[in-house]
VEXNU-410716 format. One record per residue (C-alpha): residue number from 1; x, z, y. Coordinates in nm, 2 decimals, decimal comma. Example, Ala and Ser with C-alpha at 12.3 -4.5 7.8 and 13.67 -1.06 7.14 Angstrom:
REM residues 2
(1 (1,23 0,78 -0,45))
(2 (1,37 0,71 -0,11))
***
This chain:
REM residues 638
(1 (-5,76 0,15 6,18))
(2 (-5,76 0,37 5,91))
(3 (-5,85 0,08 5,67))
(4 (-5,56 -0,15 5,78))
(5 (-5,31 0,20 5,75))
(6 (-5,43 0,22 5,39))
(7 (-5,40 -0,13 5,33))
(8 (-5,06 -0,15 5,49))
(9 (-4,94 0,17 5,26))
(10 (-5,07 0,03 4,96))
(11 (-4,87 -0,32 5,02))
(12 (-4,59 -0,12 5,11))
(13 (-4,59 0,06 4,80))
(14 (-4,63 -0,26 4,55))
(15 (-4,31 -0,41 4,75))
(16 (-4,15 -0,07 4,68))
(17 (-4,22 -0,11 4,30))
(18 (-4,17 -0,46 4,28))
(19 (-3,76 -0,39 4,40))
(20 (-3,76 -0,09 4,19))
(21 (-3,82 -0,28 3,88))
(22 (-3,51 -0,37 3,75))
(23 (-3,49 -0,71 3,57))
(24 (-3,39 -0,73 3,19))
(25 (-3,07 -0,90 3,11))
(26 (-3,21 -0,92 2,75))
(27 (-3,23 -1,29 2,71))
(28 (-3,42 -1,47 2,40))
(29 (-3,49 -1,84 2,32))
(30 (-3,84 -1,92 2,25))
(31 (-3,93 -2,27 2,12))
(32 (-3,63 -2,40 2,27))
(33 (-3,66 -2,19 2,63))
(34 (-3,50 -1,91 2,73))
(35 (-3,70 -1,58 2,87))
(36 (-3,60 -1,25 2,95))
(37 (-3,75 -0,95 2,72))
(38 (-3,93 -0,75 2,97))
(39 (-4,07 -0,39 2,84))
(40 (-4,33 -0,25 3,07))
(41 (-4,29 0,07 3,20))
(42 (-4,57 0,26 3,33))
(43 (-4,71 0,24 3,70))
(44 (-4,56 -0,15 3,67))
(45 (-4,80 -0,42 3,73))
(46 (-4,87 -0,79 3,62))
(47 (-4,82 -0,84 4,02))
(48 (-4,50 -0,63 4,06))
(49 (-4,30 -0,77 3,76))
(50 (-4,37 -1,17 3,86))
(51 (-4,23 -1,06 4,20))
(52 (-3,90 -0,87 4,07))
(53 (-3,83 -1,18 3,84))
(54 (-3,95 -1,44 4,15))
(55 (-4,19 -1,58 3,94))
(56 (-4,58 -1,62 3,90))
(57 (-4,84 -1,41 3,77))
(58 (-4,96 -1,73 3,61))
(59 (-4,67 -1,83 3,47))
(60 (-4,59 -1,49 3,31))
(61 (-4,93 -1,49 3,17))
(62 (-4,91 -1,87 2,99))
(63 (-4,57 -1,71 2,82))
(64 (-4,78 -1,47 2,71))
(65 (-5,06 -1,56 2,52))
(66 (-5,33 -1,52 2,84))
(67 (-5,19 -1,24 2,92))
(68 (-5,37 -1,07 3,23))
(69 (-5,36 -0,77 3,45))
(70 (-5,56 -0,54 3,28))
(71 (-5,42 -0,63 2,96))
(72 (-5,08 -0,54 3,06))
(73 (-4,95 -0,22 2,87))
(74 (-4,73 0,08 2,91))
(75 (-4,43 0,05 2,68))
(76 (-4,52 -0,32 2,54))
(77 (-4,28 -0,62 2,59))
(78 (-4,39 -0,96 2,76))
(79 (-4,12 -1,27 2,81))
(80 (-4,07 -1,37 3,16))
(81 (-3,96 -1,72 3,21))
(82 (-3,62 -1,74 3,30))
(83 (-3,52 -1,90 3,64))
(84 (-3,19 -1,97 3,69))
(85 (-2,97 -1,71 3,93))
(86 (-3,29 -1,51 3,91))
(87 (-3,30 -1,22 3,70))
(88 (-2,91 -1,23 3,64))
(89 (-2,74 -0,86 3,64))
(90 (-2,35 -0,82 3,57))
(91 (-2,41 -0,72 3,18))
(92 (-2,28 -0,36 3,16))
(93 (-2,06 -0,30 2,89))
(94 (-2,25 -0,14 2,63))
(95 (-1,97 0,10 2,51))
(96 (-1,92 0,20 2,90))
(97 (-1,93 0,57 2,96))
(98 (-1,98 0,60 2,60))
(99 (-1,59 0,47 2,56))
(100 (-1,45 0,60 2,17))
(101 (-1,80 0,59 2,02))
(102 (-1,86 0,22 1,98))
(103 (-1,65 -0,02 1,75))
(104 (-1,76 -0,40 1,79))
(105 (-1,93 -0,57 1,49))
(106 (-1,92 -0,98 1,46))
(107 (-2,23 -1,09 1,24))
(108 (-2,16 -1,27 0,95))
(109 (-2,36 -1,54 0,72))
(110 (-2,59 -1,32 0,48))
(111 (-2,58 -1,03 0,74))
(112 (-2,93 -0,89 0,90))
(113 (-2,98 -0,62 1,09))
(114 (-3,09 -0,40 0,85))
(115 (-2,78 -0,45 0,60))
(116 (-2,52 -0,34 0,89))
(117 (-2,80 -0,07 1,02))
(118 (-2,71 0,06 0,65))
(119 (-2,33 -0,05 0,66))
(120 (-2,29 0,18 0,95))
(121 (-2,53 0,44 0,88))
(122 (-2,73 0,37 1,21))
(123 (-3,06 0,28 1,28))
(124 (-3,19 -0,03 1,41))
(125 (-3,38 0,15 1,70))
(126 (-3,01 0,23 1,80))
(127 (-2,86 -0,10 1,73))
(128 (-3,18 -0,24 1,95))
(129 (-3,11 -0,02 2,28))
(130 (-2,71 -0,04 2,27))
(131 (-2,71 -0,44 2,26))
(132 (-3,01 -0,51 2,48))
(133 (-2,92 -0,90 2,52))
(134 (-2,97 -0,94 2,16))
(135 (-3,32 -1,03 2,00))
(136 (-3,21 -0,81 1,71))
(137 (-3,42 -0,97 1,48))
(138 (-3,28 -1,26 1,45))
(139 (-2,92 -1,22 1,48))
(140 (-2,68 -1,54 1,38))
(141 (-2,30 -1,54 1,25))
(142 (-2,05 -1,49 1,54))
(143 (-2,27 -1,29 1,73))
(144 (-2,06 -0,96 1,82))
(145 (-2,30 -0,63 1,86))
(146 (-2,19 -0,32 1,99))
(147 (-2,24 -0,03 1,68))
(148 (-2,19 0,36 1,74))
(149 (-1,99 0,57 1,54))
(150 (-2,21 0,76 1,27))
(151 (-2,20 1,09 1,40))
(152 (-2,36 1,01 1,75))
(153 (-2,66 0,77 1,52))
(154 (-2,68 0,86 1,19))
(155 (-2,94 0,71 0,94))
(156 (-2,95 0,73 0,56))
(157 (-3,05 0,43 0,37))
(158 (-3,41 0,58 0,30))
(159 (-3,45 0,57 0,69))
(160 (-3,34 0,21 0,78))
(161 (-3,60 0,11 0,46))
(162 (-3,86 0,27 0,63))
(163 (-3,75 0,12 0,96))
(164 (-3,73 -0,22 0,83))
(165 (-4,12 -0,18 0,66))
(166 (-4,27 -0,05 0,97))
(167 (-4,08 -0,29 1,14))
(168 (-4,15 -0,59 0,97))
(169 (-4,54 -0,49 0,92))
(170 (-4,55 -0,45 1,32))
(171 (-4,35 -0,77 1,43))
(172 (-4,54 -1,06 1,31))
(173 (-4,30 -1,38 1,29))
(174 (-4,35 -1,71 1,48))
(175 (-4,47 -2,03 1,33))
(176 (-4,19 -2,22 1,10))
(177 (-4,06 -1,87 1,06))
(178 (-4,07 -1,65 0,74))
(179 (-3,92 -1,29 0,68))
(180 (-3,76 -1,25 0,35))
(181 (-3,90 -1,03 0,08))
(182 (-3,79 -0,87 -0,22))
(183 (-3,78 -1,14 -0,50))
(184 (-3,75 -1,41 -0,31))
(185 (-3,46 -1,66 -0,32))
(186 (-3,31 -1,95 -0,20))
(187 (-3,45 -2,18 -0,49))
(188 (-3,75 -2,03 -0,41))
(189 (-3,82 -2,10 -0,07))
(190 (-3,66 -2,44 -0,07))
(191 (-3,93 -2,52 -0,31))
(192 (-4,23 -2,35 -0,10))
(193 (-4,16 -2,54 0,19))
(194 (-4,06 -2,86 0,05))
(195 (-3,68 -2,93 0,06))
(196 (-3,37 -2,89 -0,09))
(197 (-3,17 -2,60 -0,13))
(198 (-2,90 -2,75 0,04))
(199 (-3,13 -2,84 0,35))
(200 (-3,25 -2,50 0,39))
(201 (-2,93 -2,32 0,36))
(202 (-2,81 -2,59 0,64))
(203 (-3,10 -2,51 0,87))
(204 (-3,07 -2,11 0,83))
(205 (-2,66 -2,12 0,84))
(206 (-2,67 -1,94 0,51))
(207 (-2,25 -2,04 0,32))
(208 (-2,42 -1,91 0,02))
(209 (-2,72 -1,84 -0,18))
(210 (-2,67 -1,47 -0,20))
(211 (-2,63 -1,47 0,20))
(212 (-3,02 -1,48 0,18))
(213 (-3,15 -1,10 0,22))
(214 (-3,46 -0,88 0,17))
(215 (-3,57 -0,85 0,58))
(216 (-3,41 -1,20 0,71))
(217 (-3,61 -1,43 0,94))
(218 (-3,57 -1,77 0,79))
(219 (-3,70 -2,09 0,94))
(220 (-3,92 -2,27 0,77))
(221 (-3,94 -2,64 0,99))
(222 (-3,75 -2,80 1,20))
(223 (-3,73 -3,02 1,47))
(224 (-3,81 -3,40 1,40))
(225 (-3,46 -3,53 1,51))
(226 (-3,34 -3,23 1,31))
(227 (-3,53 -3,29 1,01))
(228 (-3,44 -3,65 1,00))
(229 (-3,06 -3,56 1,07))
(230 (-3,16 -3,32 0,70))
(231 (-3,31 -3,61 0,53))
(232 (-3,06 -3,85 0,54))
(233 (-2,83 -3,62 0,29))
(234 (-2,96 -3,72 -0,10))
(235 (-3,16 -3,44 -0,24))
(236 (-3,03 -3,37 -0,59))
(237 (-3,28 -3,31 -0,83))
(238 (-3,19 -3,05 -1,11))
(239 (-3,33 -3,19 -1,47))
(240 (-3,43 -2,90 -1,70))
(241 (-3,21 -2,83 -2,01))
(242 (-3,40 -2,79 -2,33))
(243 (-3,31 -2,54 -2,56))
(244 (-3,37 -2,52 -2,90))
(245 (-3,50 -2,17 -3,05))
(246 (-3,71 -2,04 -3,34))
(247 (-4,00 -1,99 -3,12))
(248 (-3,98 -2,41 -3,02))
(249 (-3,81 -2,57 -2,74))
(250 (-3,84 -2,40 -2,41))
(251 (-3,72 -2,56 -2,07))
(252 (-3,52 -2,40 -1,87))
(253 (-3,32 -2,47 -1,53))
(254 (-2,95 -2,38 -1,49))
(255 (-2,84 -2,01 -1,58))
(256 (-2,81 -1,94 -1,19))
(257 (-3,19 -1,97 -1,23))
(258 (-3,19 -1,68 -1,47))
(259 (-3,22 -1,45 -1,14))
(260 (-3,53 -1,58 -1,03))
(261 (-3,71 -1,51 -1,32))
(262 (-3,58 -1,13 -1,34))
(263 (-3,71 -1,05 -1,01))
(264 (-4,06 -1,22 -1,10))
(265 (-4,14 -0,91 -1,25))
(266 (-4,13 -1,03 -1,62))
(267 (-3,94 -0,79 -1,73))
(268 (-3,99 -0,77 -2,11))
(269 (-3,97 -1,17 -2,19))
(270 (-3,66 -1,33 -2,28))
(271 (-3,52 -1,58 -2,12))
(272 (-3,33 -1,87 -2,30))
(273 (-3,04 -2,03 -2,11))
(274 (-2,84 -2,34 -2,21))
(275 (-2,47 -2,22 -2,31))
(276 (-2,27 -2,32 -2,07))
(277 (-1,86 -2,39 -2,00))
(278 (-1,80 -2,13 -1,78))
(279 (-1,41 -2,05 -1,68))
(280 (-1,22 -1,80 -1,44))
(281 (-0,92 -1,94 -1,34))
(282 (-0,62 -1,70 -1,30))
(283 (-0,61 -1,49 -0,98))
(284 (-0,23 -1,50 -1,02))
(285 (0,01 -1,21 -1,03))
(286 (0,06 -1,20 -0,66))
(287 (-0,30 -1,14 -0,56))
(288 (-0,54 -0,86 -0,54))
(289 (-0,83 -0,84 -0,75))
(290 (-1,13 -0,67 -0,65))
(291 (-1,38 -0,50 -0,89))
(292 (-1,71 -0,32 -0,85))
(293 (-1,76 -0,09 -1,11))
(294 (-2,17 0,04 -1,14))
(295 (-2,26 0,35 -1,29))
(296 (-2,57 0,56 -1,31))
(297 (-2,31 0,92 -1,18))
(298 (-2,66 1,03 -1,12))
(299 (-3,00 1,11 -1,35))
(300 (-3,29 1,23 -1,23))
(301 (-3,10 1,43 -1,03))
(302 (-2,80 1,58 -1,23))
(303 (-2,45 1,41 -1,26))
(304 (-2,41 1,25 -1,59))
(305 (-2,13 1,36 -1,75))
(306 (-2,07 1,09 -2,04))
(307 (-2,03 0,84 -1,70))
(308 (-1,79 1,08 -1,51))
(309 (-1,56 1,04 -1,84))
(310 (-1,62 0,67 -1,84))
(311 (-1,50 0,66 -1,47))
(312 (-1,18 0,87 -1,54))
(313 (-1,08 0,63 -1,83))
(314 (-1,13 0,31 -1,58))
(315 (-0,88 0,54 -1,31))
(316 (-0,64 0,57 -1,65))
(317 (-0,66 0,23 -1,68))
(318 (-0,61 0,15 -1,31))
(319 (-0,27 0,34 -1,32))
(320 (-0,12 0,18 -1,63))
(321 (-0,20 -0,15 -1,49))
(322 (-0,02 -0,09 -1,15))
(323 (0,29 -0,01 -1,35))
(324 (0,22 -0,36 -1,49))
(325 (0,30 -0,47 -1,13))
(326 (-0,10 -0,59 -1,11))
(327 (-0,26 -0,51 -0,77))
(328 (-0,66 -0,41 -0,83))
(329 (-0,87 -0,21 -0,59))
(330 (-1,18 -0,03 -0,71))
(331 (-1,48 -0,01 -0,54))
(332 (-1,72 0,23 -0,74))
(333 (-2,13 0,24 -0,71))
(334 (-2,35 0,53 -0,86))
(335 (-2,66 0,33 -0,97))
(336 (-2,86 0,63 -1,04))
(337 (-3,03 0,45 -1,33))
(338 (-3,26 0,34 -1,03))
(339 (-3,39 -0,04 -0,97))
(340 (-3,41 0,02 -0,58))
(341 (-3,08 0,17 -0,58))
(342 (-2,92 -0,13 -0,71))
(343 (-3,13 -0,40 -0,54))
(344 (-2,97 -0,22 -0,24))
(345 (-2,63 -0,25 -0,36))
(346 (-2,66 -0,61 -0,46))
(347 (-2,82 -0,71 -0,11))
(348 (-2,64 -0,49 0,11))
(349 (-2,29 -0,34 -0,03))
(350 (-1,96 -0,51 0,09))
(351 (-1,75 -0,41 -0,15))
(352 (-1,97 -0,55 -0,42))
(353 (-2,02 -0,87 -0,25))
(354 (-1,62 -0,88 -0,23))
(355 (-1,58 -0,82 -0,60))
(356 (-1,42 -1,09 -0,81))
(357 (-1,51 -0,90 -1,14))
(358 (-1,82 -0,67 -1,23))
(359 (-1,79 -0,36 -1,47))
(360 (-2,10 -0,21 -1,52))
(361 (-2,45 -0,15 -1,52))
(362 (-2,45 0,04 -1,84))
(363 (-2,81 -0,08 -1,92))
(364 (-2,93 -0,37 -2,02))
(365 (-3,26 -0,35 -1,76))
(366 (-3,03 -0,28 -1,49))
(367 (-2,78 -0,59 -1,56))
(368 (-3,09 -0,80 -1,45))
(369 (-3,05 -0,73 -1,11))
(370 (-2,69 -0,84 -1,10))
(371 (-2,64 -1,16 -1,36))
(372 (-2,85 -1,39 -1,07))
(373 (-2,57 -1,29 -0,78))
(374 (-2,32 -1,35 -1,06))
(375 (-2,41 -1,67 -1,19))
(376 (-2,42 -1,81 -0,82))
(377 (-2,07 -1,65 -0,77))
(378 (-1,89 -1,74 -1,08))
(379 (-1,81 -1,38 -1,17))
(380 (-1,77 -1,22 -1,45))
(381 (-2,01 -0,93 -1,57))
(382 (-1,86 -0,69 -1,84))
(383 (-2,14 -0,47 -2,01))
(384 (-1,96 -0,20 -2,17))
(385 (-2,19 -0,02 -2,36))
(386 (-2,52 -0,20 -2,38))
(387 (-2,66 -0,37 -2,72))
(388 (-2,82 -0,67 -2,56))
(389 (-3,10 -0,78 -2,71))
(390 (-3,29 -1,05 -2,40))
(391 (-3,05 -1,15 -2,14))
(392 (-2,84 -1,46 -2,17))
(393 (-2,60 -1,56 -1,93))
(394 (-2,27 -1,74 -1,98))
(395 (-2,08 -1,48 -1,71))
(396 (-2,19 -1,19 -1,96))
(397 (-1,93 -0,97 -2,16))
(398 (-2,09 -0,74 -2,41))
(399 (-1,84 -0,48 -2,55))
(400 (-2,06 -0,29 -2,74))
(401 (-2,07 -0,41 -3,08))
(402 (-2,32 -0,69 -3,21))
(403 (-2,57 -0,48 -3,45))
(404 (-2,60 -0,84 -3,63))
(405 (-2,25 -0,85 -3,75))
(406 (-2,28 -0,48 -3,85))
(407 (-2,38 -0,60 -4,21))
(408 (-2,04 -0,78 -4,27))
(409 (-1,87 -0,47 -4,33))
(410 (-2,15 -0,36 -4,61))
(411 (-2,13 -0,69 -4,85))
(412 (-1,93 -0,49 -5,16))
(413 (-2,18 -0,21 -5,13))
(414 (-2,42 -0,48 -5,17))
(415 (-2,28 -0,73 -5,39))
(416 (-2,49 -0,66 -5,73))
(417 (-2,25 -0,45 -5,88))
(418 (-2,39 -0,10 -5,77))
(419 (-2,69 0,06 -5,82))
(420 (-2,88 0,17 -5,46))
(421 (-3,02 0,47 -5,47))
(422 (-3,23 0,53 -5,19))
(423 (-3,34 0,95 -5,14))
(424 (-3,61 1,01 -4,92))
(425 (-3,64 1,31 -4,73))
(426 (-3,86 1,28 -4,43))
(427 (-3,77 0,95 -4,26))
(428 (-3,71 0,58 -4,26))
(429 (-3,77 0,32 -4,04))
(430 (-3,58 -0,01 -3,90))
(431 (-3,25 0,09 -4,06))
(432 (-3,39 0,15 -4,39))
(433 (-3,58 -0,17 -4,41))
(434 (-3,30 -0,33 -4,28))
(435 (-3,07 -0,15 -4,58))
(436 (-3,32 -0,26 -4,83))
(437 (-3,33 -0,62 -4,71))
(438 (-2,90 -0,63 -4,75))
(439 (-2,96 -0,51 -5,16))
(440 (-3,22 -0,74 -5,24))
(441 (-3,01 -0,88 -5,55))
(442 (-2,90 -0,48 -5,62))
(443 (-3,01 -0,25 -5,89))
(444 (-3,23 0,00 -5,69))
(445 (-3,40 0,36 -5,79))
(446 (-3,62 0,56 -5,52))
(447 (-3,62 0,93 -5,53))
(448 (-3,81 1,17 -5,33))
(449 (-3,62 1,52 -5,24))
(450 (-3,83 1,81 -5,16))
(451 (-3,62 2,10 -5,00))
(452 (-3,87 2,39 -5,08))
(453 (-3,90 2,35 -5,44))
(454 (-3,75 2,44 -5,78))
(455 (-3,64 2,12 -5,85))
(456 (-3,51 1,90 -5,57))
(457 (-3,54 1,53 -5,69))
(458 (-3,83 1,35 -5,82))
(459 (-3,94 0,97 -5,90))
(460 (-4,06 0,82 -5,60))
(461 (-4,41 0,66 -5,66))
(462 (-4,55 0,36 -5,50))
(463 (-4,71 0,51 -5,25))
(464 (-4,45 0,78 -5,17))
(465 (-4,59 1,08 -5,37))
(466 (-4,36 1,27 -5,61))
(467 (-4,33 1,19 -5,97))
(468 (-4,14 1,32 -6,29))
(469 (-3,84 1,53 -6,21))
(470 (-3,49 1,39 -6,15))
(471 (-3,25 1,55 -6,30))
(472 (-2,97 1,51 -6,03))
(473 (-2,65 1,55 -6,25))
(474 (-2,76 1,35 -6,53))
(475 (-2,78 1,02 -6,25))
(476 (-2,46 1,10 -6,14))
(477 (-2,30 1,19 -6,45))
(478 (-2,41 0,78 -6,52))
(479 (-2,07 0,54 -6,53))
(480 (-2,25 0,28 -6,29))
(481 (-2,12 0,30 -5,92))
(482 (-2,40 0,40 -5,68))
(483 (-2,45 0,37 -5,34))
(484 (-2,67 0,63 -5,20))
(485 (-2,87 0,56 -4,88))
(486 (-3,05 0,90 -4,72))
(487 (-3,39 0,85 -4,55))
(488 (-3,40 1,12 -4,35))
(489 (-3,54 1,18 -3,93))
(490 (-3,39 1,53 -3,92))
(491 (-3,02 1,63 -3,96))
(492 (-3,10 1,96 -4,14))
(493 (-3,24 1,71 -4,38))
(494 (-2,93 1,49 -4,39))
(495 (-2,73 1,86 -4,43))
(496 (-2,95 1,95 -4,73))
(497 (-2,92 1,61 -4,91))
(498 (-2,55 1,60 -4,90))
(499 (-2,47 1,99 -5,00))
(500 (-2,68 1,92 -5,28))
(501 (-2,52 1,64 -5,42))
(502 (-2,15 1,78 -5,32))
(503 (-2,24 2,05 -5,50))
(504 (-2,36 1,90 -5,80))
(505 (-2,06 1,72 -5,79))
(506 (-1,85 2,04 -5,78))
(507 (-2,05 2,16 -6,06))
(508 (-1,97 1,89 -6,29))
(509 (-1,60 1,88 -6,21))
(510 (-1,60 2,26 -6,30))
(511 (-1,74 2,20 -6,65))
(512 (-1,46 1,96 -6,69))
(513 (-1,70 1,68 -6,68))
(514 (-1,67 1,31 -6,51))
(515 (-1,92 1,13 -6,24))
(516 (-1,99 0,80 -6,16))
(517 (-1,82 0,68 -5,89))
(518 (-2,05 0,66 -5,54))
(519 (-2,02 0,64 -5,17))
(520 (-2,31 0,78 -4,91))
(521 (-2,39 0,54 -4,66))
(522 (-2,41 0,68 -4,36))
(523 (-2,54 0,68 -3,98))
(524 (-2,29 0,71 -3,71))
(525 (-2,49 0,94 -3,54))
(526 (-2,46 1,21 -3,78))
(527 (-2,06 1,26 -3,64))
(528 (-2,19 1,33 -3,37))
(529 (-2,41 1,63 -3,49))
(530 (-2,41 1,97 -3,49))
(531 (-2,63 2,01 -3,75))
(532 (-2,44 1,85 -4,00))
(533 (-2,13 2,01 -4,19))
(534 (-1,83 1,73 -4,13))
(535 (-1,70 1,89 -4,43))
(536 (-1,97 1,75 -4,65))
(537 (-1,88 1,38 -4,55))
(538 (-1,53 1,37 -4,72))
(539 (-1,71 1,55 -5,05))
(540 (-1,92 1,30 -5,08))
(541 (-1,75 1,00 -4,97))
(542 (-1,94 0,92 -4,67))
(543 (-1,87 0,55 -4,54))
(544 (-1,96 0,53 -4,18))
(545 (-2,00 0,16 -3,98))
(546 (-1,91 0,25 -3,64))
(547 (-1,84 0,04 -3,32))
(548 (-1,59 0,23 -3,18))
(549 (-1,31 0,43 -3,37))
(550 (-1,05 0,68 -3,20))
(551 (-0,84 0,89 -3,51))
(552 (-0,67 1,22 -3,31))
(553 (-0,41 1,17 -3,52))
(554 (-0,29 0,80 -3,39))
(555 (-0,02 0,80 -3,20))
(556 (-0,13 0,58 -2,89))
(557 (-0,48 0,85 -2,90))
(558 (-0,24 1,15 -2,91))
(559 (-0,07 0,99 -2,62))
(560 (-0,35 0,89 -2,43))
(561 (-0,56 1,27 -2,46))
(562 (-0,23 1,42 -2,37))
(563 (-0,23 1,26 -2,00))
(564 (-0,63 1,28 -2,01))
(565 (-0,55 1,62 -2,04))
(566 (-0,30 1,70 -1,77))
(567 (-0,52 1,48 -1,50))
(568 (-0,89 1,65 -1,59))
(569 (-0,81 1,94 -1,80))
(570 (-1,01 1,82 -2,06))
(571 (-1,04 1,64 -2,40))
(572 (-1,14 1,27 -2,35))
(573 (-1,46 1,16 -2,48))
(574 (-1,54 0,81 -2,67))
(575 (-1,71 0,70 -2,29))
(576 (-1,33 0,77 -2,17))
(577 (-1,20 0,52 -2,41))
(578 (-1,42 0,28 -2,36))
(579 (-1,39 0,30 -1,98))
(580 (-1,01 0,23 -2,02))
(581 (-1,07 -0,07 -2,26))
(582 (-1,29 -0,21 -2,02))
(583 (-1,04 -0,20 -1,73))
(584 (-0,77 -0,34 -1,93))
(585 (-0,88 -0,60 -2,11))
(586 (-1,11 -0,78 -1,84))
(587 (-0,84 -0,68 -1,54))
(588 (-0,54 -0,85 -1,70))
(589 (-0,77 -1,13 -1,83))
(590 (-0,85 -1,18 -1,47))
(591 (-0,51 -1,20 -1,37))
(592 (-0,44 -1,49 -1,66))
(593 (-0,77 -1,64 -1,66))
(594 (-1,13 -1,60 -1,84))
(595 (-1,19 -1,94 -2,09))
(596 (-1,23 -2,02 -2,39))
(597 (-0,91 -1,91 -2,57))
(598 (-1,06 -1,60 -2,52))
(599 (-1,28 -1,62 -2,84))
(600 (-0,95 -1,67 -3,04))
(601 (-0,77 -1,34 -2,88))
(602 (-0,81 -1,04 -3,06))
(603 (-0,77 -0,72 -2,81))
(604 (-0,71 -0,36 -2,90))
(605 (-0,60 -0,15 -2,60))
(606 (-0,61 0,17 -2,76))
(607 (-0,74 0,22 -3,11))
(608 (-1,03 0,02 -3,16))
(609 (-1,03 -0,35 -3,14))
(610 (-1,25 -0,62 -2,94))
(611 (-1,31 -0,97 -3,08))
(612 (-1,57 -1,17 -2,87))
(613 (-1,79 -1,52 -2,96))
(614 (-2,00 -1,62 -2,75))
(615 (-2,35 -1,58 -2,98))
(616 (-2,68 -1,59 -2,81))
(617 (-2,63 -1,73 -2,51))
(618 (-2,34 -1,46 -2,40))
(619 (-2,00 -1,38 -2,49))
(620 (-2,04 -1,06 -2,71))
(621 (-1,83 -0,84 -2,96))
(622 (-1,86 -0,89 -3,29))
(623 (-1,59 -0,63 -3,40))
(624 (-1,74 -0,31 -3,61))
(625 (-1,52 -0,05 -3,78))
(626 (-1,54 0,09 -4,12))
(627 (-1,46 0,44 -4,16))
(628 (-1,43 0,56 -4,52))
(629 (-1,38 0,99 -4,55))
(630 (-1,25 1,00 -4,88))
(631 (-1,24 1,33 -5,14))
(632 (-0,86 1,40 -5,03))
(633 (-0,96 1,48 -4,72))
(634 (-0,83 1,13 -4,58))
(635 (-0,98 0,86 -4,37))
(636 (-0,93 0,50 -4,43))
(637 (-1,07 0,26 -4,13))
(638 (-1,08 -0,10 -4,23))
***
């Protein structure tokens, strides 16, 4: 009797447990069939779960790789075959009792659950909890998600990235699927799985190549009937383009493939891309231009004042463009000089994806992360400050004057009519070698400068040692016109040489004698130095070749400076001027169109002119400015 009573109690307990199990309303599709996704709670048995869903234990086991009553674990998820009419509960409104704390988001092509989490600063776990009917790893365009507002589920980008890594490691993908990792593209994956890019994109409902995102689970195999449909579309094979270069013939795919190369990790190699006839049609005055500005405002945890100045210059340009009737929306991104941050911006930031013009990033290494996206979407990229050495792209515009064109301003100094006197004061380097090559046809004299000796100047021997003393007064009094080049690393040595030359000149003049015409070819870094007396520039006829000139006395600069000081309380820097120029030139051109006619135009937004040409695989500014500091304390600008 006692045993029968015990069995009866146990049976009642099992029935009660089965009744207590609330069937899940999370429905997922696997191999074309629908299943409930059930989370096993403590105390639940396979028998009780089967009764709650009106299926057999064997049916559950068959859907879960041989699951047994003994291997069932609390906290795990199992699939339950869906029986029509069973387990279907009225769906509770996810917003329900939390009305006002949720918003509804419609999934777009290219979205991943991680990009949505980043957008709303909310964890994936919270999104999964609030959308129990969705297989959160396999969202599709058009699907609607309930998303908590940030204050009820805040998560940082770093939190979400750690969550992605943890979930990716713990959640293996099914056969015929692939989880996208860093560096993979539509091109690389389509080739890997033996299909065209068009087929791969159609299979995964991708509208554009850049809709592919890190962490996304994509299909790599299709059912036979679908495969036949895809196979009916002709596959266009892209032929390599041969590009002639000094190092030989390099086979390269079209420019949009450069991104694959950049992301492969070959950061230091040169990619040769055939020049392409890329045009950017005019928007028209009634359209709104969307601009992405990418600057490293923070570097090593500190705010960079230079890029704050650049940003302020852009804002000044936005004000002027608005008064001209242009509508522009500016999205600003802090790249932090960090490759991971850049990858996240390109992969996830909606403001970046909406941009029709990209200004920045400022470093060549950073540009690698942006160019692939820009090429695929025909978006011009303006590099405002970098002297680009290895990158090539028909969508890339370099505002910094190209170094190869600097020497065009020096031809009259090295045409053989002047003696080239190189004064060695503890330096040299690549720039000196470049100038020496330029002066190959000119008469030359090399002398050493030694500050701590009675005589400062000595003939420079072939091995660099000091030869006989040089009377600098006698040298300067010769009638031959001279160009002095100062080879010095330390600014104090530059200042000492300039001071010695100017004092010698004053001494000659004081004695009523004459001296030969001379100029000193300066390094533009001297003008930024606090260790060099700038008055000596005038006394020595110093000549600079600079990429940017802005004289405070110029009317346009004076007006700009006044506005800038009124807005920000400080004097603008060269970075402010370059930011203004970048926005004024390229925002205007977006409304009128950027095409080959740009090569025939010259742009002078403030004081410096920009002259673009297509050289070396991208558009570059070829215009340098020659500043001549004259003894009458005026500056001639050419």
